[in-house]
Steps between C-alpha positions, in 0.01 A plus 500: 500500500259326733387719787463193724875434513550856626301433817664492841462193722260696726283619209491155340413334833214743561371461142505120528322509835225716347474265203601770251788294363624142522849366553479330160436838335788658690729211414409504131565875488847452651583206274407715199733778616783251567477363145533853358802589716766243405734789409525584873641154578317490835319164483727205419270205574135571418240275668163600346328163554604487867392864540150444361449187714604696810274791401200267460569353845522852644168597342337195657622626838395863454293691750555736789682230697757427230858604591620838373741335252230268360493515121788749469725430197868508598840460339742274691874574495697210351679458835189346663462126451162421345392137480518361148590841351851594387690674782841594364614803703577640151804271481614255235608258770137440602381445145207259495456501880134459599466462878286232659407743777358850550674781689330607823432851366328378184315234699356771728409725207335216308312375808364855531368467144767694307553418133844428347534655154855371456861537609687830482848583376774603744877528534663157510475361856388854599853633442476835328355850509386536139339169394769448236654180643198280418537197273173612340643838404439842656168646613399837355355775718157612369605858580710682245605860435667456160578217259715310751382183667532553876565253779211424736757437775582165653491234602116511502494683166240276337267551798546878490453527123190277501327695778591841353376393154171364644571145384395375844341655807807429718806275517727324745855624538802423714744744656858409598657846473221711349354270235139596578547867589740607222290360211184640664662845500615467137150407379276724712340224710502405870722225639547390861773282648366364832703436815732201458302198621155650440453309169608140450800434276410132452481414131665827393827429318770627736753773421622623840301329772550755778391787273229363266141600569191476280242775469225644280541740207175688444335805347454681833552476875153357575564212260840440666325473837237256368748274321764508774251374759435191288873438447592527870477239772704245693635206301651202686686407180708821523718513813529880470122552481362705790211358701312829528138595443434671167297818543237633259737734318225656287300599808805690629499737199348806664742752351529659845868546588462791744768475767707243310873575495671466162879479491709651219846335496781741414718215367260443208596839352753355260763693304384550144135424580286642216321820589166343406544226761595760761191706415271196506632406845444856626146511361420159653628627835275808468198283412543287812546812713181652354319176583586554868821303544800635688818506290829428671855483363668174596837331453564145379880519521589161351298554179816555293609142572168345392573439132846344559359279779203398286720408204703271724211334688260453207754333264627283787151367565439468125810288448374266771139488373593455134731204570191276464486568125735232376314323219440188710142519625310761298535768237767526232783245461788562263590238238800299610807414294666160509690458824327789686432436867265661749726803552493578128121458501466755782734745329345475153142509631561812706701669224213445256210551741598811697517848347789744544359693798417182691848361433653828619309493828562129561875555452499806730301303759726197485804727535373683811409168663837338428733412785741788457236772459205394716593726791628786286180525293202290602532526878579870480195559277280316751627727779428808288151365437443486875610864533260605223216317677593671827487842328136438412419358845643814661287742295184293548570487875530879489138534386528488120196330342618488138794620289459680166767464229519496121431156351758524220787734406341572158205431274508196269803484270528352152542127442861426414627834630692336784603187308861610457526687829671378814250264674525723806318775307202265474529401867471868599132484398443320832661771712174606674347154532761248621509633858138390545582139405815494713294613802200278415259795504183570300532754219258632239544698179222743407487689168524869583579697185645517150845612389564761229458230231165386638633181661377388844697550821432327831548574868582231754360471851677270747299374798548336835531119494163320483309828469404472132152630582636825639746528209222444244289770667787751480551399135126547443521854638797572273317350201192715569713813527711426191192423291703301246264377227727508192506194276735408214381585149390183322763442228545120509 
C-alpha cells in the first residue's frame, strides 16, 4: 500500500508546501489504491484523467500562499452534481445523467485546488443507514472482525469506506438524519454535519430540503476543520444559505476546553443500549472532565418523539423533491407500450427507476401530505420538531457549550443482516443523530474506541448553532484524550 494515500490533509499540505511531494504523486498513489479496492464498492465513477489534470494545475499553483486544500485528492459523494461527470445519486432513475453545472461545494473545493478522484457510492437518494439501497450495489466496510462483510453505514457509506481504507485523503458527505456521523462512527473516521445553512445545498441532489446539509468526512478533526472552512460560505443560489463570515476553524484548535460546560442528556440512555456503548460514553465524559470541562446532566424531554417526527417530515419532503423524476427531461425513461399516455410513462419510469426504500419513503411522504392526514401527521410532526429545537435552545441558554452522546447504538453490523427485518429496525440506527438535523445544529462524530470484536465506535458532540469552531475544538480535545489510531487490517 502506498504510504502517500495514508497522509492526512494537514500532513499532505505541509509536505507539498515544503516541496517534499507533489499533488500528482499524491493523486497517482490514491488512484492506484482505488484500482485495487473494487471489492469495497466505494468508487462508482472513477475520473483518473480529470484527477491528474487537476493535480497538475494544483502543482503549478503550489507555494506557501496556496490554499490549504490545494492539491488534496478527494472522493465526491454521488449526490453532488459534477459538471460532465455522472451524478446519479446511486439511483437507476438518474442513469446517464451528466450535469451541465457544478455544485457550489465542489466548485469551492476545486477553486481551492482540490483534486476529484471520482464519485462515491451511497444509499439511493441518501435514503438508508447501511449503503445497501444503492443501484451500484452495497459498499463494504474496510473493518472486519470475522468473515462477514460489514456495512460502512449510510447514506455516505462510500465516503466513509474510501477515507477509512485510505483510497482518498478525505471525502464529501451529506447528512439528513445522521448520514455523515453514523458512517464515520462505523468506520473509525471523523465526520461533521455543520449548522443548517452553513454550507450551500445548491447542486446537491435533494432528499429532504429542510434537513440536508453537506460536510467533510476526514481522517481526523484537524482535517475536518481545514476542509469545512473551504466548503462553507454564503451562496446567493441557495435561499437557506447563511450570510455569515467563515472563521479559520483550524486556528481555533487549541485543545483547551477548561471551563467549557458539557451536557449529558439523560434521554439518550436508551433501554437495551449495549454495555459497550454505555462504557464508551462514560469514558468520553471522563476524558472531557479530565481536560478541564465541567460535566452537567441535562434533559432534552422531547427526544423520544424525534425518530417518529423525522420519519414523517423527511419522507414528506422527499415525496415533494422526487416528483421531478418523471422521465421527461433527464435520466431514465421507461419503454412505452402502444396506447400508453403520459400517466403510464410516469408510473412505469418511477417503478423501474426507484428502488424499494425510495418507493417506501415516497409513499409514506405522499400519504402524510394528503388532504385527510396533513394535520394528523405532517403538521403535528412540524410542531414536535419545534419542541425539540426549543429543548436544545433551553440547555444552550442555560450555559451548556456542547452535548456529548453516543454516535450510534452499536458497532457496524453485517451486510444483509437487516434485509428481512422491519424497516423500523434500520431506522433505529439514527436514534442519536436525527435530533441534530431536526434542530439544525452542528454535530460531529469522533472515533473513541473499539468494541469487543475490534470494530470502531464513535462519540457525538452537538454544538451551538454557528459555533463549529468551538465544537471542533471540543472534538479535538476529545480526540487527543481518546488517542484513537487504530486502522482496519488490509484484506481487500
